C-alpha positions in Angstrom: 44.5 132.6 191.0 43.3 135.9 189.4 44.0 135.6 186.2 41.2 133.5 185.2 38.9 136.5 186.0 38.1 139.0 183.7 40.8 140.8 181.2 39.1 143.0 180.3 36.5 144.1 176.9 38.3 145.9 174.4 35.2 147.6 173.4 35.5 149.4 170.5 37.6 145.8 169.4 34.5 143.6 170.1 32.2 146.2 168.0 34.3 145.0 165.0 35.2 141.6 166.0 31.7 140.8 167.3 29.7 138.1 164.7 30.4 135.0 167.4 33.7 136.3 168.5 33.9 135.8 172.5 36.5 138.0 173.8 38.4 136.5 176.7 39.2 137.0 180.4 42.3 137.5 181.8 43.6 138.7 185.3 41.8 141.7 186.2 41.8 142.4 189.6 38.4 143.7 191.0 38.7 147.5 190.8 40.9 148.1 188.1 40.4 150.1 185.2 39.6 148.6 181.8 42.0 149.6 179.4 40.8 152.3 176.6 39.9 150.7 173.5 42.5 150.8 170.7 42.3 153.6 168.1 41.8 150.9 166.0 41.1 147.3 165.6 43.9 147.1 162.5 46.4 147.9 165.2 50.2 146.7 163.7 53.3 146.2 164.4 55.0 149.8 164.8 58.6 149.9 163.6 59.7 152.2 165.4 58.7 151.4 169.1 60.5 148.5 167.8 63.6 149.6 167.4 62.9 152.0 170.7 62.8 148.9 172.5 65.9 147.3 171.3 67.7 150.4 172.4 66.5 150.3 176.0 67.2 147.0 176.8 70.2 147.7 178.5 73.4 145.2 179.8 74.4 146.7 182.4 70.7 146.2 184.6 70.4 142.6 183.1 74.1 142.5 185.0 72.4 143.9 188.1 69.3 141.4 187.7 71.8 138.6 187.3 73.7 139.7 191.0 70.4 140.1 193.0 69.3 136.6 191.4 72.1 134.5 191.9 73.7 135.8 194.7 72.1 133.0 196.9 71.1 129.3 196.4 67.5 129.6 195.7 66.6 125.4 195.1 62.8 125.0 194.4 60.4 125.8 197.8 63.7 126.9 199.8 63.6 130.5 201.9 65.2 132.1 199.1 63.3 131.0 196.5 60.1 132.5 198.3 62.2 135.8 198.7 62.4 135.8 194.5 58.6 135.4 193.8 58.4 138.5 196.2 61.3 140.3 194.0 59.3 139.2 190.8 56.1 140.3 192.3 57.4 143.7 193.3 59.2 144.6 190.1 55.3 143.6 188.2 53.7 145.4 190.5 56.4 148.8 190.4 54.1 152.0 189.4 56.7 153.5 187.2 57.9 150.0 185.0 55.6 147.6 186.4 53.1 145.7 184.5 48.8 145.5 184.5 48.7 142.6 186.8 50.9 140.2 189.0 50.0 137.4 190.7 51.5 134.0 192.5 50.1 130.8 192.3 50.7 128.2 195.0 50.7 124.2 193.9 51.6 121.4 196.7 54.0 119.1 194.9 56.2 115.9 195.7 59.8 117.4 195.5 63.0 115.1 196.7 65.9 116.0 198.7 68.8 114.4 200.4 69.0 114.2 204.5 70.3 116.8 206.5 71.4 114.7 209.3 72.7 111.7 207.1 74.8 112.6 203.8 74.9 110.5 201.0 78.3 108.5 200.8 80.4 106.1 198.6 82.7 104.4 200.6 85.2 101.5 199.5 84.6 98.6 201.9 87.4 96.1 202.5 87.5 92.5 202.1 87.0 92.0 206.0 84.7 94.8 205.6 86.6 97.8 207.1 86.0 101.4 205.7 89.0 101.9 203.2 87.8 105.1 201.8 85.3 107.6 202.0 84.6 109.9 198.8 83.6 113.8 199.0 79.9 114.1 200.1 80.5 117.8 199.1 82.2 120.1 196.5 85.1 121.6 197.4 84.7 124.9 198.6 87.2 127.3 196.2 85.6 130.4 195.9 83.5 130.4 199.7 80.3 129.9 197.4 80.5 126.0 197.7 79.5 126.0 201.3 77.1 127.0 203.5 73.6 125.5 205.2 72.1 126.2 201.8 74.2 124.6 199.2 72.6 121.3 198.7 74.8 118.1 198.8 75.2 116.4 195.0 72.1 114.2 194.8 70.0 112.2 192.1 66.7 113.5 193.1 63.9 111.0 193.2 66.4 107.8 193.3 65.3 105.8 196.2 67.1 105.3 200.0 69.4 102.4 200.0 72.5 101.3 200.9 73.7 98.5 198.2 77.4 97.4 198.3 78.9 95.2 195.6 81.9 94.6 193.5 82.1 98.0 190.6 81.6 97.4 187.2 82.2 100.4 184.5 78.8 100.8 182.6 79.9 103.8 180.0 76.8 106.2 179.4 74.4 103.7 181.4 72.7 102.9 178.2 70.6 99.4 177.8 73.2 98.4 174.9 76.2 99.4 177.5 74.6 96.9 180.4 74.1 94.1 177.1 78.2 94.8 176.5 79.7 94.2 179.7 76.8 90.9 179.8 77.9 89.7 176.2 81.9 90.0 177.8 80.6 87.8 180.7 80.2 89.7 183.3 77.9 89.2 186.0 75.8 91.9 186.7 73.5 90.9 189.4 74.8 92.5 192.5 77.0 95.3 191.2 77.8 98.6 191.7 77.6 100.1 187.9 79.8 103.8 187.2 78.2 105.4 184.7 78.9 108.9 182.9 76.4 111.7 181.9 75.5 111.5 178.3 73.8 109.0 175.7 70.6 108.0 178.6 68.7 110.4 180.5 69.6 110.4 184.4 67.0 108.1 185.6 67.4 105.7 182.3 70.4 104.9 183.6 69.0 103.6 187.1 66.2 101.7 185.2 68.5 100.0 182.3 71.2 98.9 185.4 67.9 97.5 187.2 66.9 95.2 184.2 70.0 93.9 184.6 70.1 93.4 188.6 72.8 95.9 189.6 72.2 97.2 192.5 73.7 100.7 192.4 74.3 103.3 190.4 76.7 106.3 190.5 76.9 109.0 187.8 80.3 111.4 187.1 81.1 113.3 184.1 84.1 112.9 182.5 86.6 115.7 181.6 86.7 114.5 178.0 82.9 115.3 177.8 82.9 118.8 179.2 86.5 120.0 179.8 87.7 118.7 176.5 89.9 116.4 178.4 91.4 118.9 181.3 91.6 118.4 184.5 94.2 120.0 186.9 93.3 122.5 189.1 94.8 125.5 186.4 92.6 124.4 183.5 89.3 124.6 185.6 87.6 127.0 187.9 88.0 130.0 189.1 90.7 129.8 186.4 89.3 128.6 183.6 85.6 127.9 182.9 86.6 124.0 183.2 84.8 122.0 185.9 86.8 121.1 189.0 87.7 118.1 189.8 84.8 117.8 192.7 82.2 118.9 190.6 79.1 117.1 190.5 75.8 117.7 188.1 72.5 117.6 190.6 69.8 116.8 188.5 66.2 115.1 188.7 66.3 111.0 187.9 61.9 111.0 187.7 60.9 110.0 183.8 58.3 112.4 183.7 57.3 115.7 183.6 55.5 117.4 186.2 54.1 116.7 189.7 54.8 113.1 190.3 51.6 112.0 192.7 49.2 114.6 190.5 49.3 113.3 186.6 46.9 115.3 184.6 45.6 117.4 187.7 46.8 120.5 188.9 48.9 119.9 192.6 46.4 121.7 194.4 45.9 120.5 198.2 42.5 119.2 197.5 43.5 117.4 194.9 43.7 113.3 194.5 47.1 111.7 195.0 48.8 108.6 193.5 50.1 107.0 196.6 53.7 107.4 196.4 55.0 103.6 196.3 52.5 103.2 193.8 53.8 106.5 191.5 55.3 105.2 188.8 58.8 106.9 187.0 61.2 106.9 190.1 64.7 105.2 189.6 64.2 101.5 190.8 67.3 101.7 192.5 69.7 104.0 194.6 71.9 106.2 192.5 74.6 109.1 193.4 76.0 111.4 191.2 80.2 112.3 192.5 82.9 114.0 191.0 85.3 113.3 188.4 88.4 113.2 190.9 86.4 110.4 193.0 85.6 108.4 189.6 89.3 108.7 188.7 90.2 107.0 191.9 87.7 104.0 191.2 87.8 103.9 187.8 91.7 103.6 187.6 91.4 101.1 189.9 89.3 98.4 188.3 90.2 95.3 187.1 89.2 93.4 184.2 89.0 93.7 180.1 89.9 96.9 178.5 86.7 98.8 178.0 86.0 99.9 173.7 88.0 102.9 172.9 84.7 104.8 172.3 84.2 104.1 176.4 87.5 105.9 177.3 88.0 109.3 178.5 89.9 111.4 180.1 91.0 110.6 183.6 94.8 109.5 182.8 94.5 105.8 182.8 93.0 103.0 181.1 89.6 102.6 181.9 88.6 98.6 182.3 85.2 96.9 182.8 85.5 95.2 186.5 84.3 93.7 188.3 86.4 94.7 190.9 89.5 96.1 191.8 92.9 94.9 190.5 95.9 93.7 192.8 98.6 95.9 191.9 96.2 99.1 192.6 96.1 101.3 195.3 92.1 99.7 196.7 92.9 96.1 197.7 91.7 93.1 195.3 88.4 92.4 196.9 87.0 95.1 198.0 83.9 96.8 197.1 81.8 99.9 196.5 78.9 100.7 199.5 76.3 103.5 198.5 74.1 104.6 201.5 71.4 106.7 199.9 69.2 109.0 202.4 66.7 110.7 199.8 63.6 111.4 201.1 60.1 112.7 199.7 58.7 115.7 201.2 55.1 117.4 199.5 56.3 121.1 199.9 55.1 124.5 198.4 55.9 126.1 195.3 54.9 129.1 193.4 54.2 130.5 189.7 54.6 133.8 189.4 52.5 135.4 186.6 53.2 139.1 185.2 50.3 140.2 182.7 50.0 143.0 180.1 46.6 143.1 178.5 46.2 143.3 174.9 44.5 146.6 173.5 42.4 144.7 170.5 42.7 141.2 171.0 43.0 140.6 175.3 41.5 137.1 174.5 44.5 136.0 172.4 48.0 135.3 174.5 51.6 135.3 173.7 53.7 133.8 176.9 56.8 134.1 177.6 58.6 132.4 180.7 61.2 130.9 182.6 62.1 129.3 185.8 63.0 130.5 188.7 64.3 127.5 190.9 67.9 126.5 190.8 70.1 123.4 192.5 72.6 125.9 193.8 73.4 129.7 193.0 72.0 128.8 188.9 73.6 132.6 187.6 73.7 130.3 184.3 71.1 128.3 184.8 68.1 129.6 185.1 69.0 133.0 186.5 70.7 134.4 183.1 67.1 133.7 181.7 65.5 135.3 184.4 67.7 138.3 184.4 66.6 138.5 180.8 63.2 138.5 181.3 63.2 140.9 183.7 64.8 143.6 181.8 62.3 143.0 178.6 59.7 143.3 181.4 61.0 146.8 182.2 61.2 148.2 179.7 57.4 147.4 178.0 56.2 148.0 181.7 57.7 151.5 181.7 56.1 151.9 178.3 52.7 151.0 179.7 52.8 153.1 182.5 53.7 156.5 180.5 50.7 155.1 178.5 52.3 155.3 174.8 52.1 151.6 174.1 49.8 148.5 174.6 49.9 145.3 172.5 47.7 144.6 170.6 47.4 140.9 172.2 47.8 139.8 175.8 51.3 139.1 177.0 51.9 136.9 180.0 55.4 136.5 181.4 55.7 133.7 183.9 58.3 132.6 186.4 58.1 128.7 187.0 58.4 127.3 190.4 60.0 124.0 190.8 61.6 123.1 187.1 64.9 121.7 188.0 62.8 118.5 189.6 60.8 117.8 186.4 59.5 121.1 184.8 56.8 120.9 187.6 55.3 124.6 187.8 55.0 124.9 184.0 53.2 121.4 183.8 50.7 122.3 186.8 50.0 125.7 184.8 48.9 123.9 181.6 47.1 121.3 183.6 44.8 124.0 185.7 44.1 125.8 182.5 43.9 123.2 180.1 41.3 124.2 178.0 41.8 128.1 178.2 45.1 128.0 177.0 44.6 125.5 174.1 42.0 127.9 173.2 43.8 131.1 173.1 47.3 131.2 173.3 49.1 132.1 170.4 52.8 130.8 170.9 55.1 130.2 174.3 58.6 132.0 173.8 61.0 130.0 176.7 64.2 131.4 177.3 66.1 129.6 180.2 69.8 129.1 179.8 69.9 132.5 178.2 73.7 132.3 177.9 76.1 129.5 178.5 78.6 131.1 176.2 79.3 134.1 174.1 79.8 132.5 170.1 76.7 132.3 169.0 72.4 131.9 168.7 71.1 128.4 168.9 67.0 128.2 168.9 64.8 125.6 168.8 61.1 125.2 168.1 58.3 124.3 166.3 58.4 125.1 162.0 56.0 128.1 161.9 57.9 130.4 163.9 61.2 129.7 162.0 60.1 133.0 159.9 59.6 135.4 163.0 63.0 134.3 164.4 64.7 134.8 161.3 62.9 138.2 160.6 63.8 139.5 164.6 67.8 138.4 164.3 68.2 139.9 161.1 67.4 143.4 162.6 70.0 143.0 165.7 73.6 142.9 165.5 75.7 140.6 166.9 77.6 141.2 169.7 81.7 141.0 169.5 83.4 142.4 166.3 82.4 140.6 163.1 79.9 143.1 162.0 77.5 140.3 161.5 73.8 140.1 162.4 72.7 138.1 164.7 71.0 135.7 162.0 74.3 135.7 159.7 76.0 134.9 162.6 73.8 132.0 163.8 73.7 130.8 160.2 77.7 130.7 160.3 77.7 128.6 163.5 74.5 126.2 162.8 73.1 126.1 159.0 71.2 123.6 157.0 70.4 123.9 153.5 67.0 124.5 152.4 65.1 123.5 149.2 63.2 126.8 149.4 65.3 129.1 151.1 68.8 128.1 150.8 71.5 128.2 153.1 69.7 129.0 156.5 70.1 129.0 160.4 69.4 126.0 161.7 66.2 125.6 163.9 66.5 122.6 166.8 63.7 120.5 167.3 61.8 120.6 170.8 62.9 117.7 173.6 61.7 118.0 177.1 64.5 119.8 178.2 62.8 123.2 179.6 59.9 124.6 179.9 58.2 124.7 176.6 57.7 121.0 176.8 54.2 120.6 178.0 53.4 123.5 175.9 54.3 122.0 172.8 53.6 118.3 173.5 50.7 118.2 176.1 48.9 121.7 174.7 50.2 122.0 171.2 51.5 125.2 171.4 53.9 126.8 169.0 57.0 127.1 170.9 60.8 128.5 170.7 63.2 128.2 173.0 66.6 130.0 172.5 70.2 130.7 174.3 73.2 131.9 173.6 76.1 129.4 173.6 80.0 128.3 172.5 81.5 127.6 169.0 81.2 123.5 168.9 83.8 123.2 166.3 86.0 124.2 169.1 84.6 122.6 171.9 83.4 118.9 172.7 81.3 120.0 175.6 78.2 118.3 175.6 76.9 121.5 177.7 78.6 124.6 180.1 81.3 122.4 182.3 79.5 124.0 185.5 76.2 122.4 184.7 74.0 121.8 187.6 76.9 122.5 190.1 78.0 124.9 192.7 80.2 126.4 190.6 77.9 127.6 188.3 78.2 131.2 189.8 77.5 135.2 188.9 81.5 135.2 189.1 81.6 132.4 186.7 79.7 133.9 184.2 81.2 137.7 184.3 84.5 136.3 184.1 84.4 133.4 181.4 80.7 133.3 179.5 79.8 137.0 178.7 82.2 139.4 180.4 80.2 142.6 179.4 76.9 140.9 179.1 76.7 141.6 175.2 75.4 138.4 174.9 72.7 138.5 177.7 71.5 142.0 175.4 71.7 140.1 172.2 69.3 137.4 174.0 67.0 140.2 175.2 66.9 142.2 172.1 65.8 138.4 169.9 62.9 137.2 172.4 62.2 140.8 173.0 61.6 141.3 169.0 60.2 138.1 168.9 57.6 138.9 171.5 56.5 142.2 170.0 55.9 140.7 166.4 53.8 138.2 168.1 51.9 140.5 170.3 51.5 143.3 167.8 51.6 142.4 164.4 48.1 142.5 162.9 48.8 139.3 160.7 50.6 136.4 163.0 54.0 136.2 161.7 53.8 132.2 161.5 54.7 130.8 158.4 53.0 127.2 157.9 54.1 126.5 154.5 57.5 126.0 156.6 56.1 122.9 158.1 55.3 121.6 155.0 59.5 121.0 154.3 59.4 119.7 157.7 57.1 117.2 156.4 58.5 115.9 153.3 61.7 115.8 154.6 60.3 113.1 157.1 58.3 111.3 154.3 62.0 110.9 152.4 63.3 109.7 155.0 60.8 107.3 155.7 60.5 105.7 152.2 64.3 105.6 152.2 65.1 104.1 155.8 61.4 102.1 156.3 59.7 101.8 152.9 61.6 98.4 151.8 60.4 96.5 154.8 56.9 98.2 154.8 56.4 97.3 151.7 57.4 93.5 152.6 54.7 93.1 155.0 52.3 95.1 153.1 52.0 98.1 154.4 51.9 101.1 152.1 53.1 104.6 152.6 50.8 105.7 149.7 47.9 107.7 151.9 51.1 109.5 153.7 52.8 110.9 150.3 49.0 111.9 149.9 48.0 113.7 153.1 51.5 115.4 152.9 51.1 116.7 149.7 47.3 117.7 150.5 48.9 119.7 153.5 51.6 121.6 151.6 48.7 122.5 149.2 46.6 123.9 151.7 49.5 125.7 153.7 50.2 127.5 150.4 46.8 128.2 149.7 46.7 129.9 153.4 49.6 131.6 152.7 48.1 133.3 149.0 45.1 134.4 150.8 46.9 136.0 154.1 49.3 137.6 151.7 46.1 139.3 149.5 44.6 140.5 152.7 48.0 142.0 153.9 48.0 143.9 150.1 44.3 144.9 150.4 42.0 146.5 152.9 42.2 143.8 155.9 38.6 143.1 157.0 39.2 142.8 160.5 36.8 139.2 161.0 39.0 137.5 157.9 42.1 138.7 160.1 40.9 137.0 163.3 40.0 133.7 161.1 43.2 133.4 159.2 44.9 133.9 162.8 42.8 131.6 164.2 44.1 128.9 161.6 47.3 129.6 162.2 47.2 129.7 165.9 45.5 125.9 165.8 47.7 124.3 163.4 49.7 122.8 166.0 47.0 121.5 167.9 45.9 119.5 164.8 48.8 117.0 165.5 47.8 116.3 168.7 46.8 112.5 169.8 46.6 112.1 173.3 45.7 108.0 172.6 48.9 108.2 170.5 51.6 106.9 172.3 50.1 105.3 175.7 53.6 104.6 177.3 54.3 108.0 177.3 52.7 110.8 179.8 51.7 114.0 178.0 53.4 113.2 174.4 50.4 114.1 172.0 52.3 115.8 169.3 52.3 113.1 166.7 55.8 114.7 165.1 57.8 116.0 167.9 56.8 112.8 170.3 60.6 111.1 171.8 62.6 108.9 169.4 64.1 105.3 170.2 65.9 105.1 167.1 68.2 108.0 165.1 65.9 108.2 162.5 64.6 112.0 161.8 60.9 110.6 160.5 57.8 110.4 161.8 58.7 109.5 165.7 55.3 107.0 166.2 55.9 105.4 163.1 59.8 104.8 163.3 59.7 103.4 167.0 57.1 101.1 166.1 58.9 99.9 163.1 62.3 99.4 165.0 60.4 97.3 167.4 58.6 95.5 164.9 61.3 95.0 162.2 62.8 91.8 164.0 59.6 89.9 164.7 57.1 87.5 162.4 54.8 88.9 159.7 51.1 89.4 161.3 52.7 90.2 165.1 51.1 92.4 167.5 54.2 95.1 166.6 53.5 95.0 162.6 50.0 96.0 163.6 50.9 98.7 165.9 53.0 100.0 162.7 49.9 100.1 160.9 48.2 101.9 163.7 51.1 104.6 164.1 50.8 105.4 160.3 46.9 105.8 160.6 47.8 108.4 163.1 49.9 110.5 161.0 47.9 109.9 158.4 44.5 111.3 160.4 46.7 114.0 162.1 47.9 115.5 159.0 44.5 115.4 157.2 43.2 117.2 160.6 45.9 119.7 160.1 44.8 120.0 156.4 41.4 120.6 157.2 42.4 123.2 160.1 44.0 125.5 156.9 41.7 125.3 154.5 38.9 128.1 154.3 36.8 127.9 157.4 33.9 127.9 155.5 34.5 124.5 154.2 34.4 121.2 156.3 
């Protein structure tokens, strides 16, 4: 990959920014011209240019992009996936609207597919061994787009092959406590088949939890209560509304971790060491298969046994029972069993990332990354092609300015199209593994726009606290789609808001989990990240996500008819993401507000004191060091803000600007501890690691506390609580040191 070659040395910038600053290297193909030096090392954001860019982002062109991207299925490593790689390369190499360079990098990764010769089946077997009923292996072809050889049948990626057979039980969301509830009801789970529904626990976790109780296989369905607001009639579902059709099946990866399963922490090059498939961790231990809710209804509405708890009920038009087995008065004979036939296979396949690069004029060694994945389970108009359609429009507008010679960013911009995300964030993770040091040293921020639009009510943003201010600044300047007359900021605040002790009522910024390609950037590299989408009004629907998620019904027509007619929401996301991108790449001082971390830390501390404090005190564990660490961080953050503000008002010294910006950029890295969570993979950020409880505080501390709270004093569990507390305190002290004047050690 050529992006590790020389990006270019801004000679005028280097003269003023010398004194030990080594300018970065990025992708300059051999023979390319070095960009002209900036007219000023103090180049700052041009507000007129920003306004012009906002006006040039065209909804009709985004629509054209989405049509091209989603007109055919493009599963990772498929021929159509490769065709889209070539489309991106051609766009980013265009003579009139292309970028400085565009390259692809290929990785050899382990993917999981169903057998084309033997489709996965779910059957009901009678007491004498006869096959009484075979359920639909594919979704109904309601628009002519759900059939054909390129439409992969519904399956659970990475679930092992097998043919388990047993009595059926209903295990709600497949959480460990759900199986425990069945056991407490006196149900023998050994050798059963568990019917579960999406939500509550991760896909693969359902199988892991089931196996602990002796379950032989897991079925997973989407209850219309969870996505269709209880509606399930054909007239209430696609193609007549946005609802999921009865045959719709959510595909997905059931792999526990992210990245290539057999090259953890190594880029998946052909020559890389690989763990043997049989020894690879993170795969489901038992067969699993997703089904549509029309098939789930036939099974669930015939179940025998105790009535399921009220929270476990759904919208299939019957009372849900726990099983085991079927009732004698139903349409399935008493004594019948469910048989699963799963023929998934593992294959090494080539998958590509595509990078498009604009070299910075002043700081080419500072990178602002903007990415989305390219692959989809089927057509993927919403997920992920709405995001890629927006990405292509932003890069077109900026590329046109670049080719005209009227603009070049202060810092380098890298557009990325990741491969094989649906199988476990593979392309982005391999990228972070391959360029770990370079990215940690030089990346300002990562912007992720995966599902750009899943509805047209409001913006929703996830991100780390320092990006809050730049997102707020951008959204205050952009009109919200529709007749409200509000800015995106005010409309967002109307739908998702919180009370801030510093700012009053503001839009809510959600925290980053591991749902998209931002995960390796924040959790593994410690890079400030943000993810944005336009979504629905949660006061008007209980849908956990847009109804056709990961099904063959996620098509261009679905988007145009039901989610974003006119593509104004796509345009709004393009303007928001583009505005944030330009502010991060062009502003003299990075628009990252580290003081916003103080508010989050104080909130975490209050919760820890309220929820954990009493029992910690009984075990002679003091939160005093944590209180002191949070206060010292807040003082250092405030002082840095004041120093930056003073520099803004005066005549900034280029070296001082660079020093301040590096402090802002590197703060997130100070929260990393690669040994904090040995049971996890890639999770190093001590503030945003996974929670095993719902308590919104320091995750490592909370997780250890809830494992220890019912154990004896002096146990290893309580020692781990003390260790996690020390890890958080050390991270905060390191972060505080990062914020202090660089001459102070």
